PyMOL commands that place a pseudoatom at each C-alpha (Angstrom):
pseudoatom trace, name=CA, resn=UNK, resi=1, chain=A, elem=C, hetatm=0, pos=[7.816, 3.794, -6.186]
pseudoatom trace, name=CA, resn=UNK, resi=2, chain=A, elem=C, hetatm=0, pos=[6.551, 7.058, -7.655]
pseudoatom trace, name=CA, resn=UNK, resi=3, chain=A, elem=C, hetatm=0, pos=[8.742, 6.576, -10.739]
pseudoatom trace, name=CA, resn=UNK, resi=4, chain=A, elem=C, hetatm=0, pos=[7.539, 2.998, -11.248]
pseudoatom trace, name=CA, resn=UNK, resi=5, chain=A, elem=C, hetatm=0, pos=[3.904, 4.114, -10.996]
pseudoatom trace, name=CA, resn=UNK, resi=6, chain=A, elem=C, hetatm=0, pos=[4.545, 6.894, -13.521]
pseudoatom trace, name=CA, resn=UNK, resi=7, chain=A, elem=C, hetatm=0, pos=[6.392, 4.546, -15.874]
pseudoatom trace, name=CA, resn=UNK, resi=8, chain=A, elem=C, hetatm=0, pos=[3.293, 2.330, -15.920]
pseudoatom trace, name=CA, resn=UNK, resi=9, chain=A, elem=C, hetatm=0, pos=[1.122, 5.264, -17.018]
pseudoatom trace, name=CA, resn=UNK, resi=10, chain=A, elem=C, hetatm=0, pos=[-0.565, 5.896, -13.681]
pseudoatom trace, name=CA, resn=UNK, resi=11, chain=A, elem=C, hetatm=0, pos=[-0.819, 9.262, -11.961]
pseudoatom trace, name=CA, resn=UNK, resi=12, chain=A, elem=C, hetatm=0, pos=[0.326, 9.652, -8.371]
pseudoatom trace, name=CA, resn=UNK, resi=13, chain=A, elem=C, hetatm=0, pos=[-2.529, 11.547, -6.730]
pseudoatom trace, name=CA, resn=UNK, resi=14, chain=A, elem=C, hetatm=0, pos=[-1.011, 11.826, -3.271]
pseudoatom trace, name=CA, resn=UNK, resi=15, chain=A, elem=C, hetatm=0, pos=[1.857, 11.022, -0.954]
pseudoatom trace, name=CA, resn=UNK, resi=16, chain=A, elem=C, hetatm=0, pos=[1.765, 10.616, 2.808]
pseudoatom trace, name=CA, resn=UNK, resi=17, chain=A, elem=C, hetatm=0, pos=[4.406, 11.363, 5.422]
pseudoatom trace, name=CA, resn=UNK, resi=18, chain=A, elem=C, hetatm=0, pos=[2.979, 9.003, 8.048]
pseudoatom trace, name=CA, resn=UNK, resi=19, chain=A, elem=C, hetatm=0, pos=[0.216, 6.471, 8.645]
pseudoatom trace, name=CA, resn=UNK, resi=20, chain=A, elem=C, hetatm=0, pos=[-2.356, 9.030, 9.824]
pseudoatom trace, name=CA, resn=UNK, resi=21, chain=A, elem=C, hetatm=0, pos=[-1.712, 11.155, 6.748]
pseudoatom trace, name=CA, resn=UNK, resi=22, chain=A, elem=C, hetatm=0, pos=[-2.035, 8.025, 4.569]
pseudoatom trace, name=CA, resn=UNK, resi=23, chain=A, elem=C, hetatm=0, pos=[-5.399, 7.219, 6.150]
pseudoatom trace, name=CA, resn=UNK, resi=24, chain=A, elem=C, hetatm=0, pos=[-6.710, 10.753, 5.672]
pseudoatom trace, name=CA, resn=UNK, resi=25, chain=A, elem=C, hetatm=0, pos=[-5.571, 10.937, 2.044]
pseudoatom trace, name=CA, resn=UNK, resi=26, chain=A, elem=C, hetatm=0, pos=[-6.887, 7.462, 1.204]
pseudoatom trace, name=CA, resn=UNK, resi=27, chain=A, elem=C, hetatm=0, pos=[-10.326, 8.397, 2.545]
pseudoatom trace, name=CA, resn=UNK, resi=28, chain=A, elem=C, hetatm=0, pos=[-10.299, 11.716, 0.686]
pseudoatom trace, name=CA, resn=UNK, resi=29, chain=A, elem=C, hetatm=0, pos=[-8.771, 10.669, -2.646]
pseudoatom trace, name=CA, resn=UNK, resi=30, chain=A, elem=C, hetatm=0, pos=[-9.967, 7.032, -2.945]
pseudoatom trace, name=CA, resn=UNK, resi=31, chain=A, elem=C, hetatm=0, pos=[-7.104, 6.106, -5.309]
pseudoatom trace, name=CA, resn=UNK, resi=32, chain=A, elem=C, hetatm=0, pos=[-7.155, 2.950, -7.405]
pseudoatom trace, name=CA, resn=UNK, resi=33, chain=A, elem=C, hetatm=0, pos=[-3.956, 1.608, -5.819]
pseudoatom trace, name=CA, resn=UNK, resi=34, chain=A, elem=C, hetatm=0, pos=[-2.119, 2.438, -2.596]
pseudoatom trace, name=CA, resn=UNK, resi=35, chain=A, elem=C, hetatm=0, pos=[1.430, 1.393, -1.713]
pseudoatom trace, name=CA, resn=UNK, resi=36, chain=A, elem=C, hetatm=0, pos=[2.188, 1.659, 1.970]
pseudoatom trace, name=CA, resn=UNK, resi=37, chain=A, elem=C, hetatm=0, pos=[5.025, 0.694, 4.279]
pseudoatom trace, name=CA, resn=UNK, resi=38, chain=A, elem=C, hetatm=0, pos=[4.411, -1.140, 7.544]
pseudoatom trace, name=CA, resn=UNK, resi=39, chain=A, elem=C, hetatm=0, pos=[6.894, 1.015, 9.475]
pseudoatom trace, name=CA, resn=UNK, resi=40, chain=A, elem=C, hetatm=0, pos=[5.711, 4.631, 9.549]
pseudoatom trace, name=CA, resn=UNK, resi=41, chain=A, elem=C, hetatm=0, pos=[5.580, 7.352, 12.191]
pseudoatom trace, name=CA, resn=UNK, resi=42, chain=A, elem=C, hetatm=0, pos=[2.410, 8.475, 14.011]
pseudoatom trace, name=CA, resn=UNK, resi=43, chain=A, elem=C, hetatm=0, pos=[0.422, 5.375, 12.930]
pseudoatom trace, name=CA, resn=UNK, resi=44, chain=A, elem=C, hetatm=0, pos=[1.976, 2.205, 11.526]
pseudoatom trace, name=CA, resn=UNK, resi=45, chain=A, elem=C, hetatm=0, pos=[0.910, 0.792, 8.192]
pseudoatom trace, name=CA, resn=UNK, resi=46, chain=A, elem=C, hetatm=0, pos=[-1.044, -2.129, 9.638]
pseudoatom trace, name=CA, resn=UNK, resi=47, chain=A, elem=C, hetatm=0, pos=[-3.193, 0.180, 11.755]
pseudoatom trace, name=CA, resn=UNK, resi=48, chain=A, elem=C, hetatm=0, pos=[-3.675, 2.562, 8.825]
pseudoatom trace, name=CA, resn=UNK, resi=49, chain=A, elem=C, hetatm=0, pos=[-4.666, -0.410, 6.631]
pseudoatom trace, name=CA, resn=UNK, resi=50, chain=A, elem=C, hetatm=0, pos=[-7.240, -1.622, 9.160]
pseudoatom trace, name=CA, resn=UNK, resi=51, chain=A, elem=C, hetatm=0, pos=[-8.715, 1.860, 9.520]
pseudoatom trace, name=CA, resn=UNK, resi=52, chain=A, elem=C, hetatm=0, pos=[-8.829, 2.353, 5.746]
pseudoatom trace, name=CA, resn=UNK, resi=53, chain=A, elem=C, hetatm=0, pos=[-10.822, -0.834, 5.318]
pseudoatom trace, name=CA, resn=UNK, resi=54, chain=A, elem=C, hetatm=0, pos=[-13.113, 0.049, 8.251]
pseudoatom trace, name=CA, resn=UNK, resi=55, chain=A, elem=C, hetatm=0, pos=[-13.687, 3.469, 6.636]
pseudoatom trace, name=CA, resn=UNK, resi=56, chain=A, elem=C, hetatm=0, pos=[-14.753, 1.909, 3.341]
pseudoatom trace, name=CA, resn=UNK, resi=57, chain=A, elem=C, hetatm=0, pos=[-11.597, 2.554, 1.321]
pseudoatom trace, name=CA, resn=UNK, resi=58, chain=A, elem=C, hetatm=0, pos=[-11.829, 0.057, -1.548]
pseudoatom trace, name=CA, resn=UNK, resi=59, chain=A, elem=C, hetatm=0, pos=[-8.455, 0.828, -3.125]
pseudoatom trace, name=CA, resn=UNK, resi=60, chain=A, elem=C, hetatm=0, pos=[-6.116, -2.034, -3.951]
pseudoatom trace, name=CA, resn=UNK, resi=61, chain=A, elem=C, hetatm=0, pos=[-3.475, -1.863, -1.210]
pseudoatom trace, name=CA, resn=UNK, resi=62, chain=A, elem=C, hetatm=0, pos=[0.084, -3.142, -1.574]
pseudoatom trace, name=CA, resn=UNK, resi=63, chain=A, elem=C, hetatm=0, pos=[1.962, -3.314, 1.705]
pseudoatom trace, name=CA, resn=UNK, resi=64, chain=A, elem=C, hetatm=0, pos=[5.765, -3.022, 1.625]
pseudoatom trace, name=CA, resn=UNK, resi=65, chain=A, elem=C, hetatm=0, pos=[8.128, -3.957, 4.405]
pseudoatom trace, name=CA, resn=UNK, resi=66, chain=A, elem=C, hetatm=0, pos=[11.651, -5.031, 5.202]
pseudoatom trace, name=CA, resn=UNK, resi=67, chain=A, elem=C, hetatm=0, pos=[10.175, -7.153, 7.998]
pseudoatom trace, name=CA, resn=UNK, resi=68, chain=A, elem=C, hetatm=0, pos=[10.236, -10.649, 6.550]
pseudoatom trace, name=CA, resn=UNK, resi=69, chain=A, elem=C, hetatm=0, pos=[8.287, -12.277, 9.357]
pseudoatom trace, name=CA, resn=UNK, resi=70, chain=A, elem=C, hetatm=0, pos=[5.484, -14.469, 8.084]
pseudoatom trace, name=CA, resn=UNK, resi=71, chain=A, elem=C, hetatm=0, pos=[3.151, -13.300, 10.859]
pseudoatom trace, name=CA, resn=UNK, resi=72, chain=A, elem=C, hetatm=0, pos=[3.394, -9.667, 9.721]
pseudoatom trace, name=CA, resn=UNK, resi=73, chain=A, elem=C, hetatm=0, pos=[2.707, -10.647, 6.119]
pseudoatom trace, name=CA, resn=UNK, resi=74, chain=A, elem=C, hetatm=0, pos=[-0.270, -12.771, 7.180]
pseudoatom trace, name=CA, resn=UNK, resi=75, chain=A, elem=C, hetatm=0, pos=[-1.661, -10.029, 9.438]
pseudoatom trace, name=CA, resn=UNK, resi=76, chain=A, elem=C, hetatm=0, pos=[-1.463, -7.525, 6.578]
pseudoatom trace, name=CA, resn=UNK, resi=77, chain=A, elem=C, hetatm=0, pos=[-3.283, -9.890, 4.223]
pseudoatom trace, name=CA, resn=UNK, resi=78, chain=A, elem=C, hetatm=0, pos=[-5.916, -10.766, 6.859]
pseudoatom trace, name=CA, resn=UNK, resi=79, chain=A, elem=C, hetatm=0, pos=[-6.414, -7.049, 7.507]
pseudoatom trace, name=CA, resn=UNK, resi=80, chain=A, elem=C, hetatm=0, pos=[-7.281, -6.336, 3.892]
pseudoatom trace, name=CA, resn=UNK, resi=81, chain=A, elem=C, hetatm=0, pos=[-4.018, -5.877, 1.983]
pseudoatom trace, name=CA, resn=UNK, resi=82, chain=A, elem=C, hetatm=0, pos=[-4.274, -7.087, -1.593]
pseudoatom trace, name=CA, resn=UNK, resi=83, chain=A, elem=C, hetatm=0, pos=[-0.588, -7.956, -1.839]
pseudoatom trace, name=CA, resn=UNK, resi=84, chain=A, elem=C, hetatm=0, pos=[2.674, -7.699, 0.065]
pseudoatom trace, name=CA, resn=UNK, resi=85, chain=A, elem=C, hetatm=0, pos=[6.121, -6.879, -1.299]
pseudoatom trace, name=CA, resn=UNK, resi=86, chain=A, elem=C, hetatm=0, pos=[9.283, -7.479, 0.705]
pseudoatom trace, name=CA, resn=UNK, resi=87, chain=A, elem=C, hetatm=0, pos=[11.928, -4.750, 0.702]
pseudoatom trace, name=CA, resn=UNK, resi=88, chain=A, elem=C, hetatm=0, pos=[14.312, -4.330, -0.842]
pseudoatom trace, name=CA, resn=UNK, resi=89, chain=A, elem=C, hetatm=0, pos=[12.218, -5.176, -3.870]
pseudoatom trace, name=CA, resn=UNK, resi=90, chain=A, elem=C, hetatm=0, pos=[13.086, -5.335, -7.525]
pseudoatom trace, name=CA, resn=UNK, resi=91, chain=A, elem=C, hetatm=0, pos=[11.426, -2.711, -9.688]
pseudoatom trace, name=CA, resn=UNK, resi=92, chain=A, elem=C, hetatm=0, pos=[10.100, -5.465, -11.955]
pseudoatom trace, name=CA, resn=UNK, resi=93, chain=A, elem=C, hetatm=0, pos=[8.318, -7.156, -9.014]
pseudoatom trace, name=CA, resn=UNK, resi=94, chain=A, elem=C, hetatm=0, pos=[6.574, -3.909, -8.103]
pseudoatom trace, name=CA, resn=UNK, resi=95, chain=A, elem=C, hetatm=0, pos=[5.551, -3.346, -11.731]
pseudoatom trace, name=CA, resn=UNK, resi=96, chain=A, elem=C, hetatm=0, pos=[4.120, -6.868, -11.991]
pseudoatom trace, name=CA, resn=UNK, resi=97, chain=A, elem=C, hetatm=0, pos=[2.168, -6.468, -8.749]
pseudoatom trace, name=CA, resn=UNK, resi=98, chain=A, elem=C, hetatm=0, pos=[0.702, -3.096, -9.757]
pseudoatom trace, name=CA, resn=UNK, resi=99, chain=A, elem=C, hetatm=0, pos=[-0.251, -4.374, -13.209]
pseudoatom trace, name=CA, resn=UNK, resi=100, chain=A, elem=C, hetatm=0, pos=[-1.844, -7.505, -11.737]
pseudoatom trace, name=CA, resn=UNK, resi=101, chain=A, elem=C, hetatm=0, pos=[-3.944, -5.508, -9.257]
pseudoatom trace, name=CA, resn=UNK, resi=102, chain=A, elem=C, hetatm=0, pos=[-4.911, -2.801, -11.741]
pseudoatom trace, name=CA, resn=UNK, resi=103, chain=A, elem=C, hetatm=0, pos=[-6.624, -5.419, -13.917]
pseudoatom trace, name=CA, resn=UNK, resi=104, chain=A, elem=C, hetatm=0, pos=[-8.777, -6.921, -11.149]
for i in range(1, 104): cmd.bond("trace and resi %d" % i, "trace and resi %d" % (i + 1))
show_as sticks, trace
zoom trace
């Protein structure tokens, strides 16, 4: 993901090891776009997403997951995700999603 972001001309301003770290960094850095997995240690991505939105993080958030269950996708979108990419994903799909969201 970091390489795709760099190839598009964006700068990666932070990386997180778990959901709690992602929440803390999102609140501190307020990046334009966040990519985040659903399955993470300490705090899962859905909980981190909900807390980011409750904390006023206005970043565009792309959730990624290998869990292809419609309910998880819908919960992520209802909780404030701007898009959802299923893993494994094609690099081109990620590029298209980032470009689409960066122009909104």
